[in-house]
N, C-alpha and C positions, 0 to 999 in steps of 0.2 A: 737659875732658871733660864732656858734656852727658848728662843722665838725664831720660827721659821715659817715658810708657807711652801705649799706645792700646788699645781695646776692639774685637775683631773678633767680629761676630755669627754665630752658627752658624744654619744653615737648620733650618727644621723638620724636615727628614730626620735631622738630628744628635740630635733630641730623641725620636725613636722613634715620631712620629706617624703614622697610617695616612692613605691619601689619602681614603678613605671613612670619615667620622667615625661611621657608624653602626656598622661593623665593628670599632672600637675596644672592646676587651674590658678590657685592663689601663690603668691611669693612663697619661697621656702622660709620657714619659721612662723608661717601663719599670717593672718590679716593684721594682728596687732602686735605690738612691742611687748617684749617681757617686763614684768613689773619689777620696779626697784628692789623690792624686799625679797624677791626670789634669788636663787643661788646660781641661775645660769646666766651667761653673759657672752657677747660675742667679742672675740680677740682674734689675734691674727692666725690661731691654730682653729678657729670655727667655734663652736658652742662649747665652753668651758665653765669649770667651777673652780674657785680658788679656796684651798682650807688653809687657814692660819692656825699654828699651834703653839702653844706654850707649855713647855714640860719642866719638870724639876730634875736634878741630877740622877733620880732613880729611875728616868725615863717614865714617870707616871705624867699623864695628861694633865694640865690644870685648867686649860680653856681650849676650845675648838670651834671657834666661829667661822662661818662659811660666809663667801661674798661672790659676787659674779666674776667672771675670768678677766674682765678688763680692769679690775680695781688694782690699783699699785700696793704695794706691800708697806711702803713708809706710813701713808697716812692711817693704816690699820693697826699700826703699832699700840696706840694709846687704847684702842677700842679692845684689842687683845688683852691688854694688862689689866683693863677695868673689870673683867669678866670676873677674875681669879677670885675665889674665895675658898680659904683652905680652913676647913672647920678645927677648932681648938680641941685638944684632949679632954680637958675638963670644961669647967664653966668658963664663959666669957666670949668675945667676938671672934669672929672668923679673922684668919690672918689675911691681909691684901696687899702686903708689901713684901717683896723679897729682898734680900741682901745685895744680889747683883743679878744684872740681865745680860745675857750674852745673845748675840745676833750677827748676821752677815752683812755685808755693805749695802744691801738694798735698805736696812733700817737707819743708815748713817745720816741724819740730818740735825740741823741746829734744834729745831723744834723737838725732835725726839730726845736730844741729850739734854735741853734745858728742862722738859718735862721730868726725866729721871733725877736730874740735879735738884728740882725743886720737891720731889718726894724723898730725897735722900737715898736713892739708889745707885750703888756703883754701876758702870756700863761699860761692858767691853765689847765695841763694835769696831771694826777696823775702818779706816778712813778711805774712802776710793782714790784711786791714782789721780783723778781728773780734778778732784777737790784739792789734793795735796799740791798739784801744779799751780793752782790758782792763788793758793796761799803763799807759794814760794815767789809767784810773780810780784806780788805785792812787797816783798823784801823787808826790810825792818818795820814798816807800816802795817805789815800783816798781822794775823791774828794767832795765837798759838795753838799748836796743832792739840786735839783732844788727847788726853791722858788713855793710853792702853796698857794694861798690864800683861806683858809678854808671857810671864810664868803660868798666868791663868788659862 
């Protein structure tokens, strides 16, 4: 299973801006802040929505939660995986655990790796260069690097 996210930018019409800027009386975006459960959020690029996707090898989507644009990828990793329910062919419970999870460096954190280890899922997420540098600075007192299957 592969996990990744993308950002979709909302147009200025979603932010509540007027066509004529001189006629704008309230601040852009309206008088109230956006609710937490809505999919719009203000990030560096303006009003954006972030779509998190988990898909299988056959490119079939398994979960597709949306969050506001300023949300980071790593904290959403567990939420993306908890939504997955693959129905069984015959009788029985749906499958909720995959054999392996692949992701980019945005999902590389100790909490995500520990969560996967606890569930018995193999994890192929590369280690960011800054984390490798921190580990090397510790020398022999440092921790082991995470195991990454280069063939996979």
